C-alpha positions in Angstrom: 109.8 96.6 83.6 108.0 94.1 85.7 105.3 95.6 87.9 104.8 94.2 91.4 101.1 94.3 92.7 100.8 94.4 96.4 97.7 92.7 97.4 95.7 93.9 100.5 95.8 91.4 103.3 92.1 91.1 104.7 91.7 90.8 108.4 89.8 87.8 109.6 86.2 88.3 110.4 84.6 87.3 113.6 81.2 86.7 115.2 80.7 87.2 119.0 78.6 85.2 121.2 77.4 86.0 124.7 74.6 84.9 127.1 72.0 87.0 129.1 71.5 85.1 132.3 70.0 85.9 135.6 73.5 86.6 136.9 74.4 88.8 133.9 71.7 91.1 132.5 71.5 92.5 129.0 73.5 95.7 129.8 76.3 93.7 131.5 76.4 91.3 128.5 76.8 94.2 126.0 79.6 95.7 128.2 81.4 92.2 128.0 80.8 91.9 124.3 82.2 95.5 123.8 85.4 94.3 125.6 85.5 91.1 123.6 85.3 93.0 120.4 88.3 95.1 121.6 90.0 92.0 122.4 89.3 90.6 118.9 90.5 93.9 117.3 93.7 93.8 119.4 94.2 90.2 117.9 93.6 91.5 114.4 90.1 90.3 113.8 87.1 92.5 112.6 83.8 91.7 114.3 80.9 91.6 111.8 78.0 90.3 114.0 77.0 89.7 117.5 74.6 87.1 118.8 73.1 86.9 122.4 70.6 84.5 124.0 68.7 84.9 127.0 68.9 81.6 128.9 69.0 80.3 132.5 72.6 79.3 132.2 75.0 78.0 129.3 74.3 74.7 127.8 76.7 72.1 128.7 76.6 70.6 125.2 76.7 73.7 122.8 76.8 76.6 125.2 73.9 78.3 123.4 70.7 76.5 122.6 70.4 74.5 119.4 68.0 77.0 117.7 70.6 79.9 118.4 73.4 77.7 117.1 71.3 76.9 113.9 70.7 80.6 113.5 74.6 81.3 113.7 75.3 78.4 111.2 72.7 79.8 108.7 74.3 83.2 108.9 77.8 81.7 108.3 76.4 79.7 105.3 74.8 82.8 103.8 77.9 84.8 104.2 79.9 82.1 102.3 77.4 82.1 99.5 77.9 85.8 99.1 81.7 85.1 99.0 82.1 86.7 102.6 83.9 84.1 104.7 83.6 84.2 108.4 86.9 83.4 110.0 85.9 82.5 113.5 83.3 82.5 116.1 84.3 83.9 119.6 82.4 83.0 122.8 82.5 85.3 125.8 83.2 82.6 128.4 85.5 79.7 128.6 84.3 76.6 126.7 84.8 73.0 127.8 86.3 70.5 125.5 82.9 68.9 125.0 81.3 72.4 124.1 84.0 73.3 121.7 83.8 70.0 119.9 80.1 70.2 119.4 80.1 73.8 118.3 82.9 73.1 115.7 81.0 70.2 114.3 77.9 72.3 113.9 79.6 75.6 112.6 82.6 74.2 110.7 84.6 77.2 111.4 87.3 78.2 113.9 86.0 78.4 117.5 87.7 80.5 120.3 86.6 81.4 123.6 87.6 84.4 125.8 90.5 82.5 127.5 92.0 81.3 124.1 91.6 84.8 122.6 93.5 86.4 125.5 96.1 83.8 125.2 96.5 84.5 121.6 97.0 88.1 122.3 99.6 87.3 125.0 101.5 85.0 122.6 101.5 87.9 120.1 102.5 90.6 122.6 105.3 88.6 124.4 108.8 89.9 123.6 111.3 88.6 126.3 112.1 85.1 126.9 110.5 85.5 130.4 107.0 86.5 128.8 107.3 83.9 126.1 107.9 81.2 128.6 105.0 82.4 130.8 102.6 82.4 127.9 103.7 79.0 126.6 103.0 77.5 130.1 99.6 79.0 130.2 98.8 77.7 126.7 99.8 74.2 127.7 97.6 74.5 130.8 94.7 75.6 128.7 95.3 72.9 126.1 95.8 69.9 128.4 92.3 69.3 129.4 91.1 69.9 125.7 93.5 67.4 124.1 90.8 64.8 123.3 89.1 67.4 121.0 92.3 67.4 118.8 91.9 63.6 118.1 88.2 63.4 117.3 89.0 62.6 113.7 90.0 59.1 114.9 86.5 58.3 115.7 85.8 58.4 111.9 88.5 55.8 111.2 87.2 52.4 110.2 88.8 49.0 111.0 89.3 47.3 114.2 88.5 43.9 115.3 85.5 42.2 117.0 82.9 44.9 116.6 83.0 45.9 113.0 84.8 49.2 113.7 82.1 50.6 116.0 82.8 53.6 118.1 83.5 51.4 121.1 85.7 49.0 119.3 89.2 48.3 120.7 90.7 48.4 117.3 89.3 51.9 116.8 89.7 53.3 120.4 93.4 52.1 120.8 95.3 54.4 118.3 93.4 57.4 119.6 94.1 56.7 123.2 97.7 55.8 122.4 98.2 59.2 120.5 96.3 61.1 123.2 98.5 59.7 126.0 101.7 60.4 124.0 100.6 63.9 123.5 99.6 64.3 127.1 103.0 63.0 128.2 104.9 65.3 125.8 102.9 68.4 127.1 103.4 67.4 130.7 107.1 67.1 130.1 107.2 70.5 128.4 105.2 72.1 131.2 107.7 70.6 133.7 110.6 72.1 131.8 108.8 75.5 131.5 108.1 75.5 135.2 111.8 74.8 136.0 112.8 77.6 133.6 110.5 80.0 135.3 111.8 78.9 138.7 115.2 79.9 137.4 113.8 83.2 136.2 112.3 83.7 139.7 115.6 83.3 141.4 117.2 85.8 139.0 114.4 88.3 139.6 114.8 87.9 143.4 118.5 88.5 143.1 117.8 91.6 140.9 115.4 93.0 143.4 117.8 92.4 146.3 120.5 94.4 144.4 118.2 97.4 143.8 119.5 98.9 147.2 117.4 100.8 149.8 114.8 102.3 147.5 111.0 102.4 147.8 109.3 100.3 145.2 106.2 101.6 143.4 104.1 99.5 141.1 101.6 100.7 138.5 98.6 98.5 138.5 95.2 98.7 136.9 92.8 97.4 134.3 94.4 96.9 130.9 94.4 99.9 128.7 94.1 102.6 131.3 97.3 104.4 130.6 99.9 102.9 133.1 102.7 102.7 130.4 101.9 106.5 129.5 102.2 107.4 133.2 105.4 105.4 133.4 106.9 107.3 130.4 105.8 110.6 132.0 107.4 110.0 135.4 110.4 108.0 134.3 111.0 110.1 131.0 111.4 106.6 129.3 110.1 105.2 126.2 107.9 102.2 127.3 105.7 100.9 124.6 102.2 102.4 125.0 99.2 101.8 122.6 95.6 102.0 122.6 95.2 98.2 122.6 94.5 95.7 125.3 97.7 94.1 126.9 100.2 96.4 125.2 102.5 95.6 128.1 103.3 92.1 129.2 106.8 92.4 130.4 107.4 94.2 133.7 109.4 97.4 133.2 111.3 98.9 136.1 112.8 102.4 136.0 114.6 104.5 138.7 112.6 107.8 139.0 113.8 110.9 140.9 111.1 113.4 142.0 112.8 116.5 143.5 115.5 115.0 145.7 113.8 111.6 146.2 114.8 108.4 144.1 112.5 105.3 143.9 111.8 102.5 141.7 108.7 102.5 139.5 107.4 99.2 137.9 104.9 99.0 134.9 103.0 95.7 135.1 100.6 93.6 133.0 97.1 94.9 133.0 94.1 93.0 134.7 90.8 92.0 132.9 87.4 90.6 133.8 87.4 86.8 133.6 91.2 86.7 133.6 92.2 83.2 133.2 93.5 81.5 136.3 96.3 79.9 134.3 97.6 83.2 133.2 97.8 84.5 136.8 99.6 81.4 137.8 102.0 81.5 134.9 102.8 85.3 135.4 103.8 84.8 139.0 107.3 86.2 138.5 105.8 89.3 136.8 103.3 89.8 139.5 105.9 89.4 142.3 106.7 93.1 141.4 103.2 93.9 142.5 103.4 91.7 145.7 106.7 93.2 146.8 105.8 96.9 146.2 105.7 99.3 148.9 103.1 101.5 147.2 100.5 100.8 144.4 99.5 103.3 142.0 96.1 102.0 141.0 95.5 103.6 137.6 91.7 104.0 136.5 90.4 105.1 133.2 87.8 107.6 134.4 86.5 108.0 130.8 85.4 104.3 130.6 81.7 104.0 131.0 82.2 101.0 133.3 85.3 102.0 135.3 83.5 101.2 138.7 83.5 97.5 137.8 87.0 97.7 136.5 88.1 99.1 139.9 86.4 96.1 141.6 88.1 93.6 139.3 91.5 95.1 140.0 90.8 95.3 143.8 89.8 91.6 143.7 92.8 90.5 141.7 95.0 92.3 144.2 93.2 90.7 147.1 93.9 87.2 145.3 97.5 88.3 145.0 97.7 89.1 148.7 98.1 92.8 148.2 94.9 94.2 149.7 96.8 95.7 152.6 99.5 97.4 150.5 99.3 101.2 150.5 97.5 102.4 147.5 97.2 105.6 145.7 94.3 105.9 143.1 95.0 107.8 140.1 92.0 108.6 137.9 93.5 109.1 134.4 92.2 110.3 131.1 90.2 113.3 132.4 90.7 114.8 129.0 88.1 112.2 127.8 85.7 112.7 130.7 83.8 115.7 129.3 82.5 118.2 131.8 80.8 121.6 131.4 79.6 124.2 133.8 76.2 123.4 135.1 73.4 126.1 135.0 72.6 127.3 138.5 68.9 126.7 137.7 69.6 123.1 136.5 68.3 120.8 139.3 69.0 117.6 137.4 71.5 115.2 139.0 75.1 115.8 138.0 76.4 113.7 135.1 79.7 113.3 133.2 78.3 116.0 130.8 77.5 118.7 133.4 79.9 118.2 136.3 82.9 120.6 136.7 86.5 119.3 137.6 86.2 120.8 141.1 83.0 119.0 141.7 84.6 116.0 140.4 87.1 116.2 143.2 84.3 116.2 145.7 82.5 113.2 144.4 82.7 109.6 146.0 85.6 108.9 143.7 87.8 111.4 145.5 86.9 109.9 148.8 87.9 106.2 147.9 91.1 106.7 149.9 93.4 109.4 151.4 95.6 109.5 148.2 93.4 110.1 145.1 94.3 112.3 142.3 92.7 113.1 138.8 95.1 113.6 135.8 95.5 113.3 132.1 99.0 111.7 131.5 98.6 112.1 127.7 97.7 115.8 127.9 99.8 116.3 131.1 96.9 117.8 133.0 97.3 118.2 136.8 100.7 116.4 136.7 102.3 118.8 139.1 99.9 117.9 141.8 100.3 114.3 140.9 104.1 114.6 141.4 103.7 116.3 144.6 101.2 113.8 146.1 103.5 111.0 144.9 106.6 112.6 146.4 104.9 113.1 149.8 103.7 109.4 149.9 107.0 107.9 148.9 108.9 110.1 151.3 106.7 108.9 154.2 107.2 105.3 153.2 110.9 105.9 152.9 111.1 107.3 156.4 109.2 104.4 157.9 111.2 101.6 156.1 114.6 103.3 156.5 114.3 105.5 159.6 118.1 105.8 159.8 118.1 107.8 156.5 115.3 110.2 157.4 117.6 113.1 157.5 117.8 113.0 153.7 114.0 113.2 153.3 112.6 114.9 156.5 108.9 114.7 156.9 107.2 118.1 157.4 105.3 118.6 160.7 
């Protein structure tokens, strides 16, 4: 009998590269690289090494200095000699076409930047025709200014008349420019088609939203991987895909939720992230319209994340850019089960930390005073969920009475 041997598929290995600058200190760079490693893991790559360099700013030629680039190249070569191939090098900032071309020539491996990595994850996560169209448009927007890099091999072609095939010769330059313009025209035509398709989707979405009746719209917003989909499943008793990965949700999911006697619509939206590519925000306009048209935003925060304060700022800035800064917002501090607190000894005069603060004290911190509607929960462990439902019910009821006053006899507001 023939035996079949199943070979294990090895994950691609990656090197991460970031800069320490006057605007971004060493601690901040480490946080960004931690997030970049999480992005790489989400995309299916294993990080084997990190490189950082302290500079005044990124080099316009190779992002890092020549010495650091040579150090990275030497490491890649040494790994290859040990039969450990490096699959890619990922840079924490968006690279220009010139930087990417020069780095590729020096390292001779696949080069990605943060933007292209996020686009790759979005392409992998997109399920519906709407999401796939949005991602494809964002990919073309990213690719268009970098087209020339795809045709650098033409510089090595010989031939041409008049100048012996030199770099500036007409005979050499013509084919590359012709192909470049052909590709540019193809991409622009494709982008035009995708934009028209998204406009049609937008019209369909507007019609769908108009047909939802007189119900308050609530949208879950927040940084990626803070537990929005888990909260959606908890409130709507649905089975929205939730995973401990970045950008597990791309497609907006809308469910009708009833808390006590009050129905409302709840939307789960794509998560935000630091250095989110502008092209992605533009491409996901129809998805983010659920946020723009919401009556109430549930800003979900992962309180267990060591840098959740900056994540809150990133989300607030993104909401401001979307024109939603004035939308009523309720802050939901999630994952309190991962925020470890212990009873503090009365004689302990050290400042409170996440290791010695109680939950009651947590409710009296600056976090609880961010606005009038703030709650601490664990959606996964269902901790403090009843208080969350009660608070959400009161807020939605108030908004319903304000928006549909003729219907207030159904949901009277208590004096």
